[in-house]
C-alpha positions in Angstrom: -55.7 230.1 72.7 -57.2 233.3 74.1 -53.7 234.8 74.4 -53.0 234.0 70.7 -56.3 235.5 69.6 -55.7 238.6 71.6 -52.2 238.9 70.2 -53.6 238.4 66.7 -56.1 241.2 67.3 -53.3 243.5 68.7 -51.1 242.7 65.7 -54.0 243.5 63.1 -54.9 246.8 64.9 -51.2 247.8 65.1 -50.7 247.2 61.5 -53.8 248.9 60.5 -53.0 252.1 62.2 -49.3 252.0 61.2 -50.1 251.5 57.6 -52.7 254.4 57.7 -50.1 256.7 59.4 -47.3 255.7 56.9 -49.6 256.1 54.0 -50.5 259.5 55.0 -46.9 260.5 55.4 -46.0 259.1 51.9 -49.0 261.0 50.4 -47.8 264.2 52.1 -44.2 263.8 51.0 -45.5 262.9 47.3 -47.5 266.1 47.3 -44.5 268.2 48.5 -42.3 266.5 45.9 -44.9 267.3 43.1 -45.1 271.0 44.1 -41.4 271.2 44.3 -40.9 269.7 40.9 -43.2 272.3 39.3 -41.6 275.1 41.3 -38.2 273.8 40.1 -39.2 274.2 36.4 -40.5 277.8 37.0 -37.3 278.7 38.9 -35.1 277.5 36.0 -37.1 279.7 33.7 -37.0 282.8 35.9 -33.4 282.4 37.0 -31.5 280.6 34.1 -28.2 281.1 35.7 -29.1 279.7 39.2 -26.9 276.9 40.5 -28.5 273.5 41.5 -27.1 274.1 45.1 -29.0 277.5 45.1 -32.1 275.9 43.7 -32.1 273.3 46.5 -32.0 276.0 49.1 -34.8 278.1 47.4 -37.1 275.0 47.3 -36.5 274.1 51.0 -37.2 277.8 51.9 -35.1 277.7 55.0 -37.3 274.8 56.6 -35.3 272.6 59.1 -37.8 269.9 58.6 -37.3 269.3 54.9 -34.0 268.4 53.1 -34.0 268.9 49.3 -31.3 267.4 47.2 -30.6 267.7 43.4 -28.5 264.7 41.9 -26.9 264.2 38.6 -28.1 261.2 36.7 -24.9 259.4 37.7 -25.8 259.9 41.4 -23.3 262.8 42.2 -24.7 265.5 44.5 -25.2 268.9 42.7 -27.2 270.6 45.4 -28.3 269.9 49.0 -30.2 272.3 51.3 -28.7 270.7 54.4 -25.3 272.3 53.5 -24.9 276.0 53.4 -24.4 277.9 50.1 -20.7 278.7 51.0 -19.7 275.1 52.2 -18.5 272.5 49.6 -20.7 269.5 48.8 -19.8 265.9 49.8 -18.2 263.8 47.1 -20.7 260.8 47.8 -22.4 259.0 45.1 -26.1 258.3 45.7 -26.9 256.3 42.5 -27.4 253.0 44.4 -29.8 254.4 47.0 -33.2 252.8 47.0 -35.0 256.0 46.2 -32.7 257.1 43.5 -32.8 253.6 41.8 -36.6 253.6 42.0 -36.7 257.1 40.5 -34.5 256.0 37.5 -36.4 252.7 36.9 -40.0 253.6 37.7 -40.3 257.4 37.7 -40.5 257.7 41.5 -38.7 256.0 44.4 -39.2 255.9 48.1 -37.0 254.8 51.1 -36.6 255.0 54.9 -33.3 255.1 56.8 -31.3 257.1 59.3 -29.9 260.3 57.9 -26.2 260.4 58.9 -26.3 264.3 58.7 -29.2 264.8 61.2 -29.0 261.4 63.0 -32.7 260.8 62.8 -35.0 258.6 60.8 -36.0 260.1 57.4 -38.3 259.2 54.7 -36.8 259.9 51.1 -38.7 260.4 47.9 -37.0 261.1 44.5 -38.2 261.7 40.9 -36.3 262.5 37.7 -36.7 265.8 35.8 -35.0 267.7 33.0 -33.1 270.9 33.4 -33.2 273.9 31.0 -30.4 272.2 28.8 -32.5 269.0 28.6 -30.0 267.0 30.9 -31.7 264.4 33.1 -31.3 265.0 36.9 -33.0 263.7 40.1 -34.9 265.8 42.6 -35.1 264.2 46.1 -37.1 265.4 49.0 -36.7 264.0 52.6 -38.6 264.7 55.9 -38.0 263.3 59.4 -40.3 260.5 60.5 -39.0 260.2 64.1 -42.5 261.4 65.2 -44.0 258.7 63.2 -41.6 256.1 64.9 -42.6 257.5 68.3 -46.3 257.2 67.4 -45.8 253.6 66.3 -44.3 252.9 69.6 -47.2 254.6 71.5 -49.6 252.6 69.5 -47.8 249.3 70.3 -47.7 250.2 74.0 -51.3 251.1 74.1 -52.6 248.0 72.4 -50.3 245.8 74.3 -51.6 247.3 77.6 -55.2 246.9 76.6 -54.5 243.3 75.3 -52.7 242.4 78.5 -55.6 243.8 80.6 -58.1 241.9 78.7 -56.1 238.7 79.0 -55.9 239.1 82.7 -59.6 239.7 83.1 -60.5 236.8 80.7 -58.2 234.4 82.7 -59.6 235.4 86.0 -63.2 234.9 84.7 -62.4 231.5 83.5 -60.6 230.6 86.7 -63.5 231.8 88.8 -66.0 230.0 86.5 -64.2 226.7 86.8 -63.6 227.1 90.6 -67.3 227.7 91.3 -68.5 224.9 89.0 -66.4 222.2 90.1 -65.9 223.1 93.8 -69.1 221.0 94.8 -67.6 218.1 92.9 -64.3 218.2 94.8 -66.1 218.5 98.1 -68.1 215.3 97.4 -65.0 213.5 96.2 -63.2 214.6 99.5 -66.1 213.5 101.6 -66.2 209.9 100.1 -62.4 209.6 100.3 -62.2 209.6 96.5 -63.6 206.1 96.3 -65.8 206.8 93.2 -65.5 209.2 90.4 -69.2 208.5 89.3 -71.3 211.1 91.0 -75.1 211.0 91.2 -76.8 213.8 89.3 -78.6 214.9 92.5 -75.3 215.7 94.2 -74.6 218.6 91.9 -76.7 221.7 92.7 -78.3 222.9 89.4 -79.2 226.1 91.1 -75.5 226.9 92.1 -74.3 226.1 88.6 -76.9 228.6 87.2 -75.7 231.2 89.5 -72.0 230.6 88.4 -72.9 230.8 84.8 -74.8 234.0 85.4 -71.8 235.4 87.2 -69.5 234.5 84.3 -71.8 236.1 81.8 -71.7 239.2 83.8 -68.0 239.2 83.9 -67.9 238.7 80.2 -70.2 241.6 79.6 -68.0 243.9 81.8 -65.1 242.8 79.6 -67.1 243.7 76.6 -68.0 247.1 78.0 -64.2 247.7 78.6 -63.5 246.9 75.0 -66.3 249.3 73.9 -64.9 252.0 76.2 -61.4 251.7 74.7 -63.0 252.0 71.2 -65.2 254.9 72.2 -62.2 257.0 73.1 -60.5 256.9 69.7 -61.2 259.4 67.0 -61.5 257.0 64.1 -64.7 255.1 63.4 -64.6 251.3 63.6 -67.2 249.1 62.1 -67.0 245.3 62.1 -69.2 242.8 60.2 -69.5 239.0 60.1 -69.4 236.8 57.1 -73.1 237.3 56.5 -72.6 241.1 56.5 -74.2 241.6 59.9 -72.8 244.5 62.0 -71.0 243.2 65.1 -69.3 246.3 66.1 -70.0 250.1 65.6 -68.1 252.4 67.9 -69.4 256.0 69.0 -67.0 257.7 66.5 -68.5 255.8 63.6 -72.0 256.7 64.7 -71.1 260.3 64.9 -69.4 260.3 61.6 -72.3 258.5 59.8 -75.1 260.2 61.8 -76.6 256.8 62.9 -76.9 257.0 66.6 -79.4 254.0 66.8 -76.7 251.6 65.4 -75.5 250.0 68.7 -75.0 246.2 68.0 -72.9 245.6 71.1 -76.0 246.2 73.2 -78.9 245.1 71.0 -77.5 242.2 69.0 -76.5 242.0 65.4 -78.0 244.8 63.0 -78.5 244.5 59.3 -76.7 247.2 57.2 -79.9 247.6 55.0 -81.4 249.5 57.9 -78.6 252.0 57.8 -77.9 253.1 54.1 -74.8 255.1 55.1 -73.3 252.1 56.7 -74.3 250.0 53.7 -72.4 252.5 51.5 -69.3 252.2 53.7 -69.3 248.5 53.6 -69.8 248.2 49.8 -67.2 250.9 49.2 -64.6 249.1 51.5 -65.2 245.8 49.8 -64.4 247.2 46.4 -60.7 248.1 47.4 -57.8 245.9 48.2 -57.0 245.2 51.8 -55.3 248.1 53.4 -56.1 250.6 50.6 -57.7 254.0 51.4 -60.8 254.9 49.6 -62.8 258.1 49.9 -66.6 258.3 49.9 -68.9 261.4 49.8 -72.0 260.8 51.9 -75.5 262.2 51.3 -74.9 264.7 54.1 -71.9 266.2 52.2 -69.3 264.6 54.5 -66.2 263.1 53.0 -64.8 260.0 54.7 -61.8 257.9 54.2 -62.3 254.1 54.4 -59.7 251.5 55.1 -60.8 247.9 55.1 -59.2 244.7 56.6 -60.1 241.0 57.2 -60.9 239.4 60.5 -59.1 236.1 60.1 -57.6 234.7 56.9 -59.4 235.5 53.7 -62.6 236.9 55.4 -63.1 233.8 57.4 -64.5 235.7 60.4 -65.7 238.9 58.7 -64.2 242.4 57.9 -63.4 245.5 59.9 -63.6 249.1 58.4 -61.7 252.0 59.8 -63.2 255.4 58.8 -62.1 258.8 59.2 -63.9 262.2 58.6 -61.7 264.2 56.1 -64.4 266.8 55.2 -62.5 269.7 56.9 -59.2 268.5 55.3 -60.7 268.5 51.8 -62.4 271.8 52.4 -59.1 273.3 53.4 -57.5 271.9 50.3 -60.3 273.3 48.1 -59.8 276.8 49.9 -56.1 276.6 49.2 -56.5 275.8 45.5 -59.1 278.5 45.2 -56.8 280.9 47.0 -54.0 280.2 44.7 -56.2 280.6 41.6 -57.6 283.9 42.9 -54.3 285.3 43.9 -52.9 284.4 40.4 -55.9 286.0 38.7 -55.6 289.1 40.9 -51.9 289.5 40.3 -52.0 288.8 36.6 -53.9 292.0 35.6 -51.7 294.6 37.4 -48.6 292.9 36.3 -49.8 292.8 32.6 -50.6 296.5 32.8 -47.2 297.2 34.3 -45.5 295.2 31.7 -47.4 296.7 28.7 -46.6 300.2 30.0 -42.9 299.4 30.4 -42.7 297.8 26.9 -44.4 301.0 25.5 -41.8 303.3 27.2 -38.9 301.2 26.1 -40.3 301.3 22.5 -39.9 305.0 22.3 -42.5 306.6 24.4 -39.8 307.9 26.8 -39.2 310.9 24.4 -42.7 312.1 24.9 -43.0 313.6 28.4 -46.8 313.4 28.4 -46.9 309.8 27.4 -44.1 309.1 29.9 -46.1 310.5 32.7 -49.2 308.7 31.8 -47.5 305.2 31.6 -45.4 305.8 34.7 -48.6 306.8 36.6 -50.2 303.6 35.4 -47.2 301.6 36.7 -47.3 303.3 40.1 -51.1 302.8 40.4 -50.6 299.0 39.8 -47.7 298.8 42.2 -49.8 300.3 44.9 -52.5 297.7 44.1 -50.0 294.9 44.2 -48.7 296.2 47.6 -52.2 296.4 49.0 -52.9 292.7 47.9 -49.7 291.6 49.5 -50.4 293.5 52.7 -54.0 292.1 53.0 -52.9 288.7 52.2 -50.2 288.9 55.1 -52.8 290.2 57.4 -55.3 287.2 56.5 -52.5 284.8 56.9 -51.6 286.1 60.3 -55.2 286.0 61.4 -55.7 282.4 60.0 -52.5 281.2 61.7 -53.5 282.7 65.1 -50.5 285.0 65.1 -52.7 288.2 65.2 -52.6 288.7 69.0 -55.8 290.4 70.3 -56.0 292.2 73.6 -59.6 292.8 74.5 -60.1 296.0 76.4 -62.6 298.9 76.8 -62.8 300.9 73.7 -64.7 304.2 73.2 -66.6 303.9 70.0 -66.9 307.7 69.6 -63.1 308.2 69.9 -62.4 305.3 67.3 -65.1 306.8 65.0 -63.3 310.1 65.0 -60.0 308.4 64.1 -61.8 306.7 61.2 -63.1 309.9 60.0 -59.6 311.5 60.1 -58.3 308.5 58.1 -60.7 309.0 55.2 -61.1 312.8 55.6 -59.0 313.9 52.6 -60.6 311.3 50.2 -64.1 312.3 51.3 -63.2 316.1 50.9 -62.0 315.4 47.4 -65.4 314.0 46.5 -67.3 316.6 48.3 -68.8 314.1 50.7 -70.7 314.7 54.0 -69.4 312.7 56.9 -71.8 312.4 59.9 -71.2 310.6 63.2 -74.2 309.7 65.6 -72.7 307.9 68.6 -73.7 308.7 72.1 -71.0 309.6 74.5 -70.1 306.9 76.9 -70.7 304.1 74.3 -67.9 301.5 75.0 -67.3 298.1 73.7 -65.0 295.2 74.6 -62.6 294.8 71.6 -58.9 295.1 70.5 -58.1 298.8 69.7 -55.9 298.2 66.7 -58.2 295.5 65.3 -61.3 297.7 65.7 -59.5 300.6 64.1 -58.6 298.4 61.2 -62.2 297.3 60.8 -63.6 300.9 60.9 -60.9 302.1 58.5 -61.7 299.3 56.0 -65.5 300.0 56.1 -65.1 303.8 55.9 -62.6 303.5 53.0 -65.0 301.3 51.1 -67.9 303.7 51.7 -65.8 306.6 50.4 -64.6 304.6 47.4 -68.0 303.4 46.1 -70.2 306.4 47.1 -70.5 308.9 44.3 -69.4 312.5 44.7 -71.5 314.6 46.9 -72.6 311.5 48.8 -73.5 311.1 52.4 -71.8 308.7 54.9 -72.9 308.2 58.4 -71.4 306.3 61.3 -73.8 305.5 64.2 -74.1 303.3 67.1 -76.7 302.3 69.7 -77.2 299.8 72.5 -79.0 296.5 72.0 -79.1 294.7 75.4 -75.7 293.4 76.3 -74.4 294.3 72.8 -73.5 297.5 70.9 -74.7 297.8 67.3 -72.4 299.9 65.0 -73.4 300.8 61.4 -71.6 302.5 58.5 -74.3 303.9 56.3 -73.9 305.3 52.8 -76.2 306.5 50.0 -74.2 304.6 47.2 -75.4 302.2 44.6 -76.1 299.5 47.2 -75.6 295.7 46.7 -77.8 293.2 45.0 -79.5 290.6 47.3 -77.7 287.7 45.6 -74.3 289.2 46.5 -75.0 290.1 50.1 -73.8 286.7 51.4 -70.8 286.6 49.2 -69.5 290.1 49.8 -67.4 288.9 52.8 -65.6 286.2 50.8 -62.0 286.6 49.8 -61.4 288.3 46.4 -65.1 288.7 45.8 -66.2 291.9 44.1 -69.6 293.0 42.8 -67.9 294.9 40.1 -64.4 293.7 39.6 -63.3 296.2 37.0 -64.6 299.1 39.0 -63.1 297.8 42.3 -59.7 297.2 40.8 -59.8 300.8 39.2 -60.6 302.3 42.5 -57.6 300.4 44.1 -59.6 297.7 46.0 -58.0 294.4 46.6 -61.2 292.3 47.3 -59.8 291.3 50.6 -60.8 294.2 52.9 -64.2 292.9 53.9 -62.7 289.4 54.5 -60.3 290.9 56.9 -63.2 292.8 58.6 -65.3 289.5 59.0 -62.3 287.6 60.5 -61.3 290.4 63.0 -65.0 291.1 64.1 -65.6 287.4 64.8 -62.3 286.9 66.7 -63.5 289.8 68.9 -66.7 287.9 69.7 -68.8 290.1 67.3 -70.9 289.7 64.2 -70.9 291.5 60.8 -73.5 291.7 58.0 -74.8 294.1 55.3 -78.1 295.6 54.8 -79.3 297.6 51.8 -82.3 299.7 52.4 -84.4 300.6 49.3 -84.0 302.4 46.8 -80.2 302.8 47.2 -77.3 302.7 49.7 -75.6 300.2 51.9 -75.5 299.7 55.7 -72.7 297.5 57.1 -73.7 296.5 60.6 -71.7 295.0 63.4 -72.4 294.0 67.1 -69.8 293.9 69.9 -70.0 292.9 73.5 -70.8 295.9 75.6 -68.1 296.9 78.0 -69.4 296.6 81.6 
């Protein structure tokens, strides 16, 4: 009976985690398919003569982990990213594949099987679309799931090991309990020659029996501690309740996610959810959904959690279990990605519109007027320079975010780096009749990456020259502050309003967007400064002394 119970728990835990992993893989593949379908419509508009085979390759983007296939409505292959553009496509017909039939019947189909080209397990998802001529076609995207298969195997092995270990411990405890409880009885029977099975009550030591029961209780507690130790090592939170909604289990991960460290039912007995509003929300939210369905909940603390509920026993006969996962960071990254796409689209639209308008005017007849031609070509070149700056800054930020920007921390002379920065902006400052001043004591050295520190100073000095009016004054100064070196770029420009000083380092943020764009600013320079300074163990902020001017301040570790 104990073995069957442990096997049932193992099966339920396995199925819960496997469904969670599979659902996450399906959601990711569905998201990729939706993005590819939107990109497919744009590519058909931008490249009307492109073939389906070339479209499949453009969507795959050279990725070895994704396979993109475009099928005709009858199932014939029109394009496949797993075959080179020069090779001929196979003559197979895929109309009767599960994902293709699902796409034709329901608008989307999904299937799992071994891919004969790659010889690995793949998950396929397909959806219909219309080409530029209005013909119905099918877009199919596949990704390998051999990692999921291996993860399933690891989960099976881990739960089997824990279950077997628990079964051995439980069996041993029961055997010891029966041995110590009935050993006095066997001794009495043996001493009487087994003449009578009716034993006087006084022949059984009640003290020994109490000791045996206490020992068995101790062993059971050790088993419970072992189970709690296993649950405490997983990242997902686990909460279990009985049929009366009393909390019977709440592991450490759940307490960390929900910020309720005092909810420890294993040690202190059953706890009512009413004393923990956050857990009450989780339970109520989980009960609203079907078994095995994910639901997201935003807590009062601002955290976003994913909840999956399941029954303990048939039809909630023994209670419910809730598996929770903190997806706050994932949702924040998704929001950042959406905002970045929106900002990039907005920033690209203005220079592209200007370039297009200038080109249309030139084609309409302005080419015959040299003065007009020069003015519009200059506008085109200015916006090309702006677009190039945006692309270069985005590549730098992408490299920093991906950890590909390799930093080599070494001893850097702040004075030498300051002279390099002055040389970088010297011509622009001279054209505006500005005074550049440097106040850095000799021997002032910091621990930083030379190339990254130069880029930080170049960006700050370039901004100071851009936004400070003619005949302005810009000063680069540094001083020691304990184990840190404070570096400041000070100007007497218009300054920054208090409400903008925290946002000034955000990507694409501009105090005056029109003025910044006219001066060639991309809105990414200060974001690059912030990321690089923090990666070099420093801090950066802005101060604006009254009545005008700005002081961009940085601290770096002092070189010993």
